[in-house]
TIVO-2410 file (N, C-alpha, C; in nm, 3 decimals):
# residues 195
REC num residu      c1      c2      c3 atome chaine
REC   1      M   2.296  -1.837   0.018     N      A
REC   1      M   2.185  -1.831   0.097    CA      A
REC   1      M   2.083  -1.730   0.040     C      A
REC   2      P   1.957  -1.773   0.024     N      A
REC   2      P   1.851  -1.682  -0.034    CA      A
REC   2      P   1.824  -1.568   0.056     C      A
REC   3      T   1.799  -1.456  -0.006     N      A
REC   3      T   1.760  -1.335   0.074    CA      A
REC   3      T   1.637  -1.274   0.013     C      A
REC   4      L   1.576  -1.182   0.087     N      A
REC   4      L   1.458  -1.110   0.040    CA      A
REC   4      L   1.497  -1.023  -0.079     C      A
REC   5      T   1.404  -0.991  -0.161     N      A
REC   5      T   1.427  -0.899  -0.280    CA      A
REC   5      T   1.462  -0.762  -0.227     C      A
REC   6      S   1.581  -0.718  -0.259     N      A
REC   6      S   1.619  -0.581  -0.221    CA      A
REC   6      S   1.563  -0.483  -0.323     C      A
REC   7      E   1.564  -0.349  -0.291     N      A
REC   7      E   1.517  -0.253  -0.381    CA      A
REC   7      E   1.604  -0.253  -0.509     C      A
REC   8      L   1.737  -0.280  -0.490     N      A
REC   8      L   1.823  -0.287  -0.605    CA      A
REC   8      L   1.781  -0.404  -0.690     C      A
REC   9      D   1.751  -0.517  -0.631     N      A
REC   9      D   1.708  -0.640  -0.709    CA      A
REC   9      D   1.580  -0.601  -0.793     C      A
REC  10      A   1.487  -0.530  -0.729     N      A
REC  10      A   1.364  -0.492  -0.795    CA      A
REC  10      A   1.392  -0.407  -0.911     C      A
REC  11      V   1.478  -0.300  -0.896     N      A
REC  11      V   1.505  -0.210  -1.003    CA      A
REC  11      V   1.573  -0.290  -1.122     C      A
REC  12      N   1.668  -0.378  -1.088     N      A
REC  12      N   1.734  -0.454  -1.189    CA      A
REC  12      N   1.639  -0.551  -1.260     C      A
REC  13      Q   1.541  -0.610  -1.191     N      A
REC  13      Q   1.436  -0.691  -1.256    CA      A
REC  13      Q   1.363  -0.604  -1.357     C      A
REC  14      M   1.322  -0.485  -1.314     N      A
REC  14      M   1.249  -0.392  -1.402    CA      A
REC  14      M   1.335  -0.361  -1.523     C      A
REC  15      L   1.462  -0.331  -1.505     N      A
REC  15      L   1.546  -0.302  -1.617    CA      A
REC  15      L   1.557  -0.425  -1.713     C      A
REC  16      G   1.570  -0.543  -1.652     N      A
REC  16      G   1.572  -0.664  -1.732    CA      A
REC  16      G   1.455  -0.690  -1.818     C      A
REC  17      H   1.341  -0.645  -1.771     N      A
REC  17      H   1.218  -0.663  -1.846    CA      A
REC  17      H   1.221  -0.579  -1.981     C      A
REC  18      I   1.300  -0.476  -1.984     N      A
REC  18      I   1.305  -0.395  -2.108    CA      A
REC  18      I   1.445  -0.418  -2.180     C      A
REC  19      G   1.520  -0.514  -2.133     N      A
REC  19      G   1.647  -0.544  -2.198    CA      A
REC  19      G   1.763  -0.455  -2.163     C      A
REC  20      E   1.745  -0.381  -2.055     N      A
REC  20      E   1.859  -0.291  -2.006    CA      A
REC  20      E   1.947  -0.368  -1.915     C      A
REC  21      S   2.076  -0.319  -1.911     N      A
REC  21      S   2.175  -0.377  -1.816    CA      A
REC  21      S   2.141  -0.346  -1.674     C      A
REC  22      P   2.175  -0.438  -1.583     N      A
REC  22      P   2.156  -0.404  -1.440    CA      A
REC  22      P   2.254  -0.297  -1.393     C      A
REC  23      V   2.220  -0.236  -1.278     N      A
REC  23      V   2.312  -0.136  -1.215    CA      A
REC  23      V   2.362  -0.200  -1.092     C      A
REC  24      N   2.474  -0.146  -1.043     N      A
REC  24      N   2.538  -0.204  -0.925    CA      A
REC  24      N   2.490  -0.138  -0.794     C      A
REC  25      S   2.428  -0.016  -0.809     N      A
REC  25      S   2.380   0.052  -0.690    CA      A
REC  25      S   2.276   0.155  -0.731     C      A
REC  26      I   2.184   0.179  -0.640     N      A
REC  26      I   2.088   0.285  -0.658    CA      A
REC  26      I   2.096   0.393  -0.551     C      A
REC  27      A   2.211   0.390  -0.476     N      A
REC  27      A   2.228   0.476  -0.367    CA      A
REC  27      A   2.224   0.628  -0.409     C      A
REC  28      S   2.280   0.665  -0.522     N      A
REC  28      S   2.286   0.797  -0.571    CA      A
REC  28      S   2.211   0.805  -0.700     C      A
REC  29      S   2.092   0.868  -0.695     N      A
REC  29      S   2.004   0.872  -0.818    CA      A
REC  29      S   2.070   0.966  -0.924     C      A
REC  30      T   2.160   1.053  -0.880     N      A
REC  30      T   2.221   1.146  -0.980    CA      A
REC  30      T   2.322   1.079  -1.074     C      A
REC  31      S   2.378   0.964  -1.024     N      A
REC  31      S   2.475   0.898  -1.109    CA      A
REC  31      S   2.416   0.779  -1.182     C      A
REC  32      L   2.289   0.761  -1.169     N      A
REC  32      L   2.217   0.644  -1.238    CA      A
REC  32      L   2.186   0.682  -1.381     C      A
REC  33      P   2.186   0.577  -1.468     N      A
REC  33      P   2.131   0.603  -1.604    CA      A
REC  33      P   1.977   0.642  -1.592     C      A
REC  34      I   1.933   0.711  -1.692     N      A
REC  34      I   1.798   0.760  -1.684    CA      A
REC  34      I   1.699   0.648  -1.669     C      A
REC  35      S   1.719   0.534  -1.735     N      A
REC  35      S   1.627   0.423  -1.730    CA      A
REC  35      S   1.623   0.367  -1.587     C      A
REC  36      A   1.737   0.358  -1.519     N      A
REC  36      A   1.742   0.309  -1.380    CA      A
REC  36      A   1.677   0.407  -1.284     C      A
REC  37      S   1.700   0.538  -1.305     N      A
REC  37      S   1.639   0.641  -1.220    CA      A
REC  37      S   1.493   0.637  -1.237     C      A
REC  38      T   1.445   0.620  -1.362     N      A
REC  38      T   1.295   0.615  -1.382    CA      A
REC  38      T   1.239   0.489  -1.318     C      A
REC  39      A   1.310   0.377  -1.334     N      A
REC  39      A   1.264   0.250  -1.270    CA      A
REC  39      A   1.247   0.266  -1.125     C      A
REC  40      Q   1.342   0.334  -1.058     N      A
REC  40      Q   1.335   0.354  -0.916    CA      A
REC  40      Q   1.216   0.437  -0.876     C      A
REC  41      K   1.197   0.552  -0.956     N      A
REC  41      K   1.077   0.633  -0.930    CA      A
REC  41      K   0.945   0.557  -0.951     C      A
REC  42      V   0.931   0.477  -1.048     N      A
REC  42      V   0.819   0.397  -1.074    CA      A
REC  42      V   0.795   0.299  -0.964     C      A
REC  43      L   0.907   0.230  -0.917     N      A
REC  43      L   0.890   0.138  -0.806    CA      A
REC  43      L   0.835   0.206  -0.685     C      A
REC  44      T   0.891   0.318  -0.652     N      A
REC  44      T   0.834   0.400  -0.528    CA      A
REC  44      T   0.687   0.436  -0.554     C      A
REC  45      E   0.654   0.485  -0.670     N      A
REC  45      E   0.517   0.521  -0.701    CA      A
REC  45      E   0.417   0.400  -0.687     C      A
REC  46      V   0.461   0.283  -0.739     N      A
REC  46      V   0.373   0.166  -0.739    CA      A
REC  46      V   0.363   0.112  -0.596     C      A
REC  47      S   0.473   0.121  -0.520     N      A
REC  47      S   0.475   0.073  -0.387    CA      A
REC  47      S   0.373   0.150  -0.298     C      A
REC  48      R   0.372   0.282  -0.316     N      A
REC  48      R   0.280   0.367  -0.248    CA      A
REC  48      R   0.134   0.328  -0.288     C      A
REC  49      E   0.113   0.315  -0.414     N      A
REC  49      E  -0.023   0.282  -0.469    CA      A
REC  49      E  -0.068   0.141  -0.410     C      A
REC  50      V   0.012   0.045  -0.413     N      A
REC  50      V  -0.021  -0.091  -0.364    CA      A
REC  50      V  -0.049  -0.084  -0.214     C      A
REC  51      Q   0.038  -0.018  -0.145     N      A
REC  51      Q   0.022  -0.019   0.002    CA      A
REC  51      Q  -0.098   0.061   0.048     C      A
REC  52      S  -0.143   0.158  -0.036     N      A
REC  52      S  -0.265   0.237   0.004    CA      A
REC  52      S  -0.389   0.151   0.003     C      A
REC  53      E  -0.382   0.029  -0.052     N      A
REC  53      E  -0.497  -0.059  -0.049    CA      A
REC  53      E  -0.519  -0.112   0.099     C      A
REC  54      G  -0.414  -0.115   0.175     N      A
REC  54      G  -0.426  -0.162   0.310    CA      A
REC  54      G  -0.417  -0.316   0.318     C      A
REC  55      W  -0.301  -0.364   0.362     N      A
REC  55      W  -0.277  -0.506   0.369    CA      A
REC  55      W  -0.245  -0.549   0.513     C      A
REC  56      F  -0.233  -0.679   0.537     N      A
REC  56      F  -0.213  -0.723   0.673    CA      A
REC  56      F  -0.078  -0.669   0.734     C      A
REC  57      F   0.018  -0.635   0.652     N      A
REC  57      F   0.143  -0.584   0.697    CA      A
REC  57      F   0.150  -0.435   0.725     C      A
REC  58      N   0.057  -0.353   0.676     N      A
REC  58      N   0.058  -0.211   0.704    CA      A
REC  58      N  -0.077  -0.155   0.750     C      A
REC  59      Y  -0.166  -0.241   0.792     N      A
REC  59      Y  -0.293  -0.198   0.846    CA      A
REC  59      Y  -0.282  -0.209   0.998     C      A
REC  60      E  -0.303  -0.104   1.066     N      A
REC  60      E  -0.297  -0.104   1.215    CA      A
REC  60      E  -0.433  -0.070   1.277     C      A
REC  61      K  -0.468  -0.147   1.374     N      A
REC  61      K  -0.596  -0.134   1.442    CA      A
REC  61      K  -0.587  -0.071   1.577     C      A
REC  62      N  -0.687   0.006   1.616     N      A
REC  62      N  -0.703   0.068   1.744    CA      A
REC  62      N  -0.582   0.146   1.785     C      A
REC  63      V  -0.540   0.237   1.701     N      A
REC  63      V  -0.427   0.324   1.730    CA      A
REC  63      V  -0.486   0.448   1.796     C      A
REC  64      E  -0.431   0.483   1.916     N      A
REC  64      E  -0.469   0.601   1.985    CA      A
REC  64      E  -0.394   0.723   1.941     C      A
REC  65      L  -0.463   0.830   1.902     N      A
REC  65      L  -0.396   0.952   1.862    CA      A
REC  65      L  -0.431   1.054   1.966     C      A
REC  66      V  -0.327   1.107   2.034     N      A
REC  66      V  -0.341   1.196   2.143    CA      A
REC  66      V  -0.315   1.344   2.097     C      A
REC  67      P  -0.410   1.437   2.125     N      A
REC  67      P  -0.383   1.574   2.084    CA      A
REC  67      P  -0.262   1.633   2.158     C      A
REC  68      S  -0.202   1.729   2.087     N      A
REC  68      S  -0.094   1.804   2.138    CA      A
REC  68      S  -0.118   1.946   2.100     C      A
REC  69      N  -0.128   2.044   2.195     N      A
REC  69      N  -0.163   2.179   2.165    CA      A
REC  69      N  -0.305   2.194   2.097     C      A
REC  70      S  -0.399   2.111   2.132     N      A
REC  70      S  -0.537   2.112   2.082    CA      A
REC  70      S  -0.541   2.072   1.934     C      A
REC  71      A  -0.447   1.994   1.893     N      A
REC  71      A  -0.452   1.940   1.755    CA      A
REC  71      A  -0.389   1.803   1.750     C      A
REC  72      I  -0.426   1.730   1.643     N      A
REC  72      I  -0.362   1.599   1.626    CA      A
REC  72      I  -0.297   1.595   1.491     C      A
REC  73      T  -0.165   1.570   1.493     N      A
REC  73      T  -0.095   1.551   1.366    CA      A
REC  73      T  -0.047   1.408   1.355     C      A
REC  74      V  -0.038   1.353   1.241     N      A
REC  74      V   0.011   1.217   1.219    CA      A
REC  74      V   0.131   1.226   1.131     C      A
REC  75      G   0.205   1.112   1.125     N      A
REC  75      G   0.330   1.113   1.053    CA      A
REC  75      G   0.297   1.116   0.905     C      A
REC  76      E   0.396   1.142   0.824     N      A
REC  76      E   0.384   1.153   0.681    CA      A
REC  76      E   0.370   1.012   0.623     C      A
REC  77      D   0.392   0.912   0.700     N      A
REC  77      D   0.375   0.773   0.655    CA      A
REC  77      D   0.235   0.721   0.666     C      A
REC  78      V   0.143   0.804   0.719     N      A
REC  78      V   0.000   0.760   0.729    CA      A
REC  78      V  -0.068   0.787   0.597     C      A
REC  79      L  -0.109   0.681   0.529     N      A
REC  79      L  -0.176   0.699   0.403    CA      A
REC  79      L  -0.328   0.727   0.419     C      A
REC  80      E  -0.384   0.666   0.516     N      A
REC  80      E  -0.532   0.677   0.537    CA      A
REC  80      E  -0.562   0.639   0.680     C      A
REC  81      L  -0.663   0.703   0.736     N      A
REC  81      L  -0.711   0.663   0.869    CA      A
REC  81      L  -0.860   0.665   0.880     C      A
REC  82      D  -0.911   0.587   0.969     N      A
REC  82      D  -1.065   0.582   0.984    CA      A
REC  82      D  -1.089   0.577   1.134     C      A
REC  83      P  -1.165   0.682   1.188     N      A
REC  83      P  -1.197   0.671   1.326    CA      A
REC  83      P  -1.283   0.549   1.358     C      A
REC  84      I  -1.257   0.490   1.473     N      A
REC  84      I  -1.333   0.373   1.516    CA      A
REC  84      I  -1.474   0.411   1.566     C      A
REC  85      D  -1.473   0.521   1.643     N      A
REC  85      D  -1.601   0.575   1.691    CA      A
REC  85      D  -1.671   0.648   1.572     C      A
REC  86      K  -1.784   0.593   1.529     N      A
REC  86      K  -1.854   0.650   1.417    CA      A
REC  86      K  -1.928   0.781   1.450     C      A
REC  87      Q  -1.930   0.817   1.576     N      A
REC  87      Q  -1.989   0.952   1.618    CA      A
REC  87      Q  -1.890   1.058   1.593     C      A
REC  88      V  -1.767   1.029   1.566     N      A
REC  88      V  -1.662   1.131   1.538    CA      A
REC  88      V  -1.652   1.136   1.387     C      A
REC  89      D  -1.646   1.262   1.334     N      A
REC  89      D  -1.630   1.277   1.189    CA      A
REC  89      D  -1.499   1.355   1.163     C      A
REC  90      I  -1.391   1.272   1.169     N      A
REC  90      I  -1.253   1.325   1.158    CA      A
REC  90      I  -1.199   1.273   1.022     C      A
REC  91      V  -1.133   1.367   0.953     N      A
REC  91      V  -1.064   1.324   0.824    CA      A
REC  91      V  -0.915   1.377   0.839     C      A
REC  92      Q  -0.834   1.318   0.754     N      A
REC  92      Q  -0.693   1.358   0.744    CA      A
REC  92      Q  -0.679   1.456   0.634     C      A
REC  93      R  -0.614   1.570   0.674     N      A
REC  93      R  -0.577   1.677   0.570    CA      A
REC  93      R  -0.424   1.692   0.581     C      A
REC  94      G  -0.355   1.636   0.492     N      A
REC  94      G  -0.215   1.639   0.504    CA      A
REC  94      G  -0.168   1.553   0.620     C      A
REC  95      T  -0.106   1.614   0.720     N      A
REC  95      T  -0.065   1.543   0.840    CA      A
REC  95      T  -0.148   1.584   0.957     C      A
REC  96      T  -0.250   1.665   0.935     N      A
REC  96      T  -0.330   1.722   1.042    CA      A
REC  96      T  -0.470   1.665   1.037     C      A
REC  97      L  -0.533   1.634   1.148     N      A
REC  97      L  -0.671   1.582   1.146    CA      A
REC  97      L  -0.767   1.698   1.157     C      A
REC  98      F  -0.877   1.682   1.082     N      A
REC  98      F  -0.975   1.790   1.075    CA      A
REC  98      F  -1.106   1.737   1.116     C      A
REC  99      D  -1.178   1.810   1.205     N      A
REC  99      D  -1.313   1.771   1.256    CA      A
REC  99      D  -1.407   1.837   1.162     C      A
REC 100      R  -1.483   1.755   1.083     N      A
REC 100      R  -1.577   1.806   0.987    CA      A
REC 100      R  -1.704   1.853   1.049     C      A
REC 101      R  -1.741   1.808   1.168     N      A
REC 101      R  -1.860   1.855   1.230    CA      A
REC 101      R  -1.844   1.993   1.278     C      A
REC 102      S  -1.723   2.021   1.333     N      A
REC 102      S  -1.694   2.159   1.387    CA      A
REC 102      S  -1.623   2.250   1.290     C      A
REC 103      N  -1.582   2.195   1.169     N      A
REC 103      N  -1.500   2.266   1.073    CA      A
REC 103      N  -1.377   2.327   1.140     C      A
REC 104      T  -1.298   2.245   1.206     N      A
REC 104      T  -1.182   2.294   1.279    CA      A
REC 104      T  -1.073   2.187   1.281     C      A
REC 105      T  -0.947   2.231   1.302     N      A
REC 105      T  -0.843   2.135   1.337    CA      A
REC 105      T  -0.820   2.127   1.486     C      A
REC 106      T  -0.901   2.196   1.562     N      A
REC 106      T  -0.892   2.194   1.708    CA      A
REC 106      T  -0.959   2.063   1.759     C      A
REC 107      I  -0.874   1.975   1.812     N      A
REC 107      I  -0.923   1.849   1.866    CA      A
REC 107      I  -0.858   1.838   2.006     C      A
REC 108      T  -0.943   1.811   2.102     N      A
REC 108      T  -0.895   1.807   2.243    CA      A
REC 108      T  -0.904   1.668   2.302     C      A
REC 109      E  -0.977   1.578   2.234     N      A
REC 109      E  -0.994   1.441   2.283    CA      A
REC 109      E  -0.909   1.341   2.211     C      A
REC 110      T  -0.867   1.234   2.283     N      A
REC 110      T  -0.790   1.128   2.222    CA      A
REC 110      T  -0.884   1.048   2.126     C      A
REC 111      I  -0.836   1.015   2.010     N      A
REC 111      I  -0.922   0.952   1.908    CA      A
REC 111      I  -0.854   0.818   1.873     C      A
REC 112      K  -0.940   0.711   1.869     N      A
REC 112      K  -0.886   0.583   1.827    CA      A
REC 112      K  -0.921   0.561   1.684     C      A
REC 113      V  -0.822   0.516   1.601     N      A
REC 113      V  -0.843   0.500   1.460    CA      A
REC 113      V  -0.780   0.365   1.416     C      A
REC 114      N  -0.825   0.324   1.301     N      A
REC 114      N  -0.759   0.221   1.224    CA      A
REC 114      N  -0.683   0.289   1.113     C      A
REC 115      L  -0.559   0.260   1.082     N      A
REC 115      L  -0.493   0.334   0.982    CA      A
REC 115      L  -0.401   0.245   0.887     C      A
REC 116      I  -0.370   0.298   0.780     N      A
REC 116      I  -0.289   0.235   0.680    CA      A
REC 116      I  -0.156   0.316   0.670     C      A
REC 117      R  -0.053   0.248   0.696     N      A
REC 117      R   0.087   0.308   0.700    CA      A
REC 117      R   0.167   0.274   0.580     C      A
REC 118      L   0.238   0.373   0.527     N      A
REC 118      L   0.333   0.349   0.420    CA      A
REC 118      L   0.462   0.304   0.473     C      A
REC 119      L   0.506   0.177   0.438     N      A
REC 119      L   0.630   0.123   0.494    CA      A
REC 119      L   0.749   0.137   0.396     C      A
REC 120      E   0.860   0.135   0.449     N      A
REC 120      E   0.985   0.137   0.369    CA      A
REC 120      E   0.995   0.001   0.305     C      A
REC 121      W   1.062  -0.012   0.195     N      A
REC 121      W   1.083  -0.132   0.118    CA      A
REC 121      W   1.129  -0.249   0.209     C      A
REC 122      T   1.227  -0.220   0.298     N      A
REC 122      T   1.287  -0.322   0.378    CA      A
REC 122      T   1.187  -0.373   0.484     C      A
REC 123      S   1.075  -0.306   0.508     N      A
REC 123      S   0.974  -0.360   0.602    CA      A
REC 123      S   0.867  -0.442   0.534     C      A
REC 124      L   0.872  -0.455   0.403     N      A
REC 124      L   0.764  -0.525   0.327    CA      A
REC 124      L   0.800  -0.676   0.326     C      A
REC 125      P   0.693  -0.760   0.336     N      A
REC 125      P   0.711  -0.901   0.324    CA      A
REC 125      P   0.747  -0.940   0.179     C      A
REC 126      E   0.803  -1.051   0.161     N      A
REC 126      E   0.848  -1.091   0.020    CA      A
REC 126      E   0.731  -1.092  -0.078     C      A
REC 127      T   0.613  -1.140  -0.037     N      A
REC 127      T   0.497  -1.152  -0.128    CA      A
REC 127      T   0.463  -1.009  -0.181     C      A
REC 128      A   0.477  -0.911  -0.095     N      A
REC 128      A   0.445  -0.771  -0.134    CA      A
REC 128      A   0.551  -0.721  -0.229     C      A
REC 129      R   0.679  -0.750  -0.195     N      A
REC 129      R   0.788  -0.707  -0.278    CA      A
REC 129      R   0.779  -0.764  -0.418     C      A
REC 130      R   0.744  -0.889  -0.427     N      A
REC 130      R   0.737  -0.954  -0.559    CA      A
REC 130      R   0.620  -0.892  -0.642     C      A
REC 131      Y   0.506  -0.872  -0.577     N      A
REC 131      Y   0.392  -0.813  -0.652    CA      A
REC 131      Y   0.424  -0.668  -0.698     C      A
REC 132      I   0.476  -0.592  -0.601     N      A
REC 132      I   0.501  -0.454  -0.640    CA      A
REC 132      I   0.608  -0.442  -0.753     C      A
REC 133      T   0.713  -0.532  -0.744     N      A
REC 133      T   0.813  -0.536  -0.852    CA      A
REC 133      T   0.753  -0.565  -0.984     C      A
REC 134      L   0.666  -0.666  -0.990     N      A
REC 134      L   0.609  -0.700  -1.124    CA      A
REC 134      L   0.514  -0.597  -1.176     C      A
REC 135      R   0.432  -0.539  -1.078     N      A
REC 135      R   0.344  -0.437  -1.120    CA      A
REC 135      R   0.424  -0.311  -1.178     C      A
REC 136      A   0.526  -0.278  -1.102     N      A
REC 136      A   0.609  -0.165  -1.143    CA      A
REC 136      A   0.678  -0.198  -1.273     C      A
REC 137      S   0.714  -0.323  -1.292     N      A
REC 137      S   0.777  -0.356  -1.418    CA      A
REC 137      S   0.681  -0.335  -1.541     C      A
REC 138      R   0.558  -0.373  -1.519     N      A
REC 138      R   0.456  -0.359  -1.628    CA      A
REC 138      R   0.437  -0.206  -1.657     C      A
REC 139      V   0.426  -0.122  -1.552     N      A
REC 139      V   0.409   0.015  -1.569    CA      A
REC 139      V   0.534   0.079  -1.635     C      A
REC 140      F   0.648   0.040  -1.581     N      A
REC 140      F   0.776   0.092  -1.633    CA      A
REC 140      F   0.793   0.060  -1.785     C      A
REC 141      Q   0.766  -0.071  -1.814     N      A
REC 141      Q   0.776  -0.114  -1.954    CA      A
REC 141      Q   0.689  -0.036  -2.045     C      A
REC 142      G   0.564  -0.010  -1.994     N      A
REC 142      G   0.469   0.066  -2.071    CA      A
REC 142      G   0.510   0.207  -2.105     C      A
REC 143      R   0.579   0.267  -2.008     N      A
REC 143      R   0.630   0.404  -2.024    CA      A
REC 143      R   0.757   0.412  -2.106     C      A
REC 144      M   0.841   0.308  -2.092     N      A
REC 144      M   0.967   0.318  -2.162    CA      A
REC 144      M   0.963   0.257  -2.302     C      A
REC 145      V   0.892   0.142  -2.315     N      A
REC 145      V   0.895   0.071  -2.441    CA      A
REC 145      V   0.762   0.064  -2.508     C      A
REC 146      G   0.655   0.034  -2.433     N      A
REC 146      G   0.524   0.027  -2.482    CA      A
REC 146      G   0.491  -0.097  -2.564     C      A
REC 147      S   0.556  -0.205  -2.537     N      A
REC 147      S   0.528  -0.332  -2.607    CA      A
REC 147      S   0.411  -0.405  -2.548     C      A
REC 148      R   0.306  -0.430  -2.629     N      A
REC 148      R   0.195  -0.504  -2.573    CA      A
REC 148      R   0.229  -0.648  -2.539     C      A
REC 149      E   0.315  -0.704  -2.616     N      A
REC 149      E   0.358  -0.849  -2.592    CA      A
REC 149      E   0.434  -0.859  -2.460     C      A
REC 150      L   0.524  -0.763  -2.428     N      A
REC 150      L   0.593  -0.760  -2.302    CA      A
REC 150      L   0.500  -0.740  -2.186     C      A
REC 151      E   0.407  -0.645  -2.211     N      A
REC 151      E   0.300  -0.620  -2.112    CA      A
REC 151      E   0.220  -0.743  -2.077     C      A
REC 152      A   0.185  -0.820  -2.172     N      A
REC 152      A   0.104  -0.948  -2.146    CA      A
REC 152      A   0.188  -1.041  -2.072     C      A
REC 153      L   0.318  -1.060  -2.107     N      A
REC 153      L   0.397  -1.154  -2.032    CA      A
REC 153      L   0.421  -1.114  -1.888     C      A
REC 154      I   0.438  -0.986  -1.865     N      A
REC 154      I   0.462  -0.939  -1.727    CA      A
REC 154      I   0.326  -0.946  -1.653     C      A
REC 155      A   0.220  -0.912  -1.713     N      A
REC 155      A   0.090  -0.915  -1.653    CA      A
REC 155      A   0.050  -1.052  -1.598     C      A
REC 156      R   0.084  -1.157  -1.670     N      A
REC 156      R   0.056  -1.295  -1.622    CA      A
REC 156      R   0.132  -1.319  -1.493     C      A
REC 157      D   0.261  -1.283  -1.483     N      A
REC 157      D   0.339  -1.303  -1.361    CA      A
REC 157      D   0.279  -1.214  -1.248     C      A
REC 158      E   0.242  -1.092  -1.288     N      A
REC 158      E   0.187  -0.993  -1.189    CA      A
REC 158      E   0.056  -1.052  -1.127     C      A
REC 159      F  -0.030  -1.108  -1.214     N      A
REC 159      F  -0.152  -1.170  -1.166    CA      A
REC 159      F  -0.124  -1.281  -1.065     C      A
REC 160      Q  -0.029  -1.363  -1.092     N      A
REC 160      Q   0.004  -1.478  -1.002    CA      A
REC 160      Q   0.063  -1.422  -0.873     C      A
REC 161      A   0.143  -1.313  -0.880     N      A
REC 161      A   0.202  -1.259  -0.760    CA      A
REC 161      A   0.094  -1.190  -0.673     C      A
REC 162      R  -0.001  -1.124  -0.742     N      A
REC 162      R  -0.117  -1.061  -0.669    CA      A
REC 162      R  -0.199  -1.175  -0.598     C      A
REC 163      S  -0.221  -1.283  -0.661     N      A
REC 163      S  -0.293  -1.394  -0.606    CA      A
REC 163      S  -0.222  -1.443  -0.475     C      A
REC 164      R  -0.088  -1.460  -0.485     N      A
REC 164      R  -0.011  -1.506  -0.363    CA      A
REC 164      R  -0.021  -1.402  -0.254     C      A
REC 165      L  -0.019  -1.276  -0.289     N      A
REC 165      L  -0.030  -1.171  -0.191    CA      A
REC 165      L  -0.167  -1.174  -0.123     C      A
REC 166      L  -0.268  -1.188  -0.207     N      A
REC 166      L  -0.404  -1.196  -0.148    CA      A
REC 166      L  -0.423  -1.309  -0.061     C      A
REC 167      E  -0.362  -1.423  -0.098     N      A
REC 167      E  -0.366  -1.548  -0.015    CA      A
REC 167      E  -0.302  -1.523   0.118     C      A
REC 168      S  -0.182  -1.465   0.113     N      A
REC 168      S  -0.109  -1.427   0.233    CA      A
REC 168      S  -0.184  -1.333   0.319     C      A
REC 169      D  -0.253  -1.234   0.258     N      A
REC 169      D  -0.328  -1.137   0.328    CA      A
REC 169      D  -0.448  -1.206   0.400     C      A
REC 170      G  -0.514  -1.299   0.329     N      A
REC 170      G  -0.624  -1.365   0.395    CA      A
REC 170      G  -0.576  -1.448   0.510     C      A
REC 171      S  -0.461  -1.512   0.497     N      A
REC 171      S  -0.411  -1.600   0.604    CA      A
REC 171      S  -0.366  -1.523   0.732     C      A
REC 172      N  -0.312  -1.398   0.708     N      A
REC 172      N  -0.253  -1.327   0.813    CA      A
REC 172      N  -0.339  -1.212   0.873     C      A
REC 173      S  -0.447  -1.176   0.807     N      A
REC 173      S  -0.526  -1.060   0.858    CA      A
REC 173      S  -0.640  -1.100   0.946     C      A
REC 174      D  -0.662  -1.224   0.965     N      A
REC 174      D  -0.779  -1.273   1.055    CA      A
REC 174      D  -0.912  -1.204   1.030     C      A
REC 175      K  -0.942  -1.187   0.901     N      A
REC 175      K  -1.066  -1.129   0.864    CA      A
REC 175      K  -1.181  -1.228   0.860     C      A
REC 176      T  -1.297  -1.186   0.879     N      A
REC 176      T  -1.421  -1.271   0.867    CA      A
REC 176      T  -1.510  -1.208   0.767     C      A
REC 177      I  -1.618  -1.277   0.725     N      A
REC 177      I  -1.707  -1.226   0.632    CA      A
REC 177      I  -1.785  -1.104   0.691     C      A
REC 178      F  -1.781  -1.097   0.822     N      A
REC 178      F  -1.858  -0.986   0.889    CA      A
REC 178      F  -1.772  -0.855   0.894     C      A
REC 179      D  -1.646  -0.864   0.847     N      A
REC 179      D  -1.567  -0.744   0.842    CA      A
REC 179      D  -1.607  -0.652   0.722     C      A
REC 180      N  -1.678  -0.709   0.633     N      A
REC 180      N  -1.734  -0.638   0.514    CA      A
REC 180      N  -1.877  -0.603   0.538     C      A
REC 181      Y  -1.910  -0.475   0.540     N      A
REC 181      Y  -2.046  -0.431   0.574    CA      A
REC 181      Y  -2.151  -0.493   0.478     C      A
REC 182      D  -2.124  -0.492   0.347     N      A
REC 182      D  -2.218  -0.542   0.254    CA      A
REC 182      D  -2.245  -0.690   0.282     C      A
REC 183      T  -2.142  -0.775   0.301     N      A
REC 183      T  -2.160  -0.911   0.329    CA      A
REC 183      T  -2.235  -0.934   0.459     C      A
REC 184      A  -2.195  -0.867   0.561     N      A
REC 184      A  -2.258  -0.884   0.690    CA      A
REC 184      A  -2.403  -0.845   0.687     C      A
REC 185      S  -2.440  -0.746   0.617     N      A
REC 185      S  -2.577  -0.699   0.611    CA      A
REC 185      S  -2.665  -0.794   0.528     C      A
REC 186      R  -2.603  -0.853   0.427     N      A
REC 186      R  -2.682  -0.953   0.346    CA      A
REC 186      R  -2.702  -1.082   0.431     C      A
REC 187      V  -2.594  -1.118   0.504     N      A
REC 187      V  -2.609  -1.241   0.591    CA      A
REC 187      V  -2.720  -1.208   0.692     C      A
REC 188      G  -2.720  -1.095   0.748     N      A
REC 188      G  -2.825  -1.057   0.846    CA      A
REC 188      G  -2.967  -1.060   0.781     C      A
REC 189      I  -2.980  -1.006   0.658     N      A
REC 189      I  -3.104  -1.013   0.591    CA      A
REC 189      I  -3.150  -1.154   0.561     C      A
REC 190      N  -3.053  -1.234   0.516     N      A
REC 190      N  -3.089  -1.369   0.485    CA      A
REC 190      N  -3.131  -1.450   0.602     C      A
REC 191      R  -3.064  -1.419   0.713     N      A
REC 191      R  -3.108  -1.491   0.840    CA      A
REC 191      R  -3.245  -1.463   0.883     C      A
REC 192      S  -3.288  -1.332   0.867     N      A
REC 192      S  -3.423  -1.298   0.907    CA      A
REC 192      S  -3.525  -1.349   0.819     C      A
REC 193      T  -3.499  -1.378   0.690     N      A
REC 193      T  -3.591  -1.432   0.605    CA      A
REC 193      T  -3.622  -1.578   0.629     C      A
REC 194      F  -3.525  -1.649   0.693     N      A
REC 194      F  -3.539  -1.793   0.715    CA      A
REC 194      F  -3.595  -1.818   0.857     C      A
REC 195      I  -3.611  -1.715   0.940     N      A
REC 195      I  -3.655  -1.740   1.076    CA      A
REC 195      I  -3.811  -1.734   1.082     C      A
***
């Protein structure tokens, strides 16, 4: 029965791209060969990088953040947040929110934000797992072997996997052209010129 790509599967695919033998487990990084340990670190690094773009699976809308002791802290899994109310000038500093207008971390009002969350591997959809694995394979191969031929082969598969992920993102995120400010403003300008 087919299953989703596990983190172990991803590491073994990365090792396979450089001709290394697969490992049976990645549970203990101290007992792993250096190449497998490096592959696991690169996979984690690339997963964080890809997820920071904000996709349908890790982008959350209208999240209410409630102050506690006159401050708002967020989990370490929050990669980025953006207040919905544009009158509020709040930024994330580590896990604490900072009010740039008042130059303070003292926040007493509930704030609604859109945020991007870093998910565990097991929470990612297969399209994301495939793309992250291939991108990590290309980076890993570059660091370990440095073959331009291998890089080109992996890059072709990576490009196809990103296309599938973008298609899945478009199907699942319910975005319109008006979600992009530049597009929406141009459409607005074009409308006024034809009236």
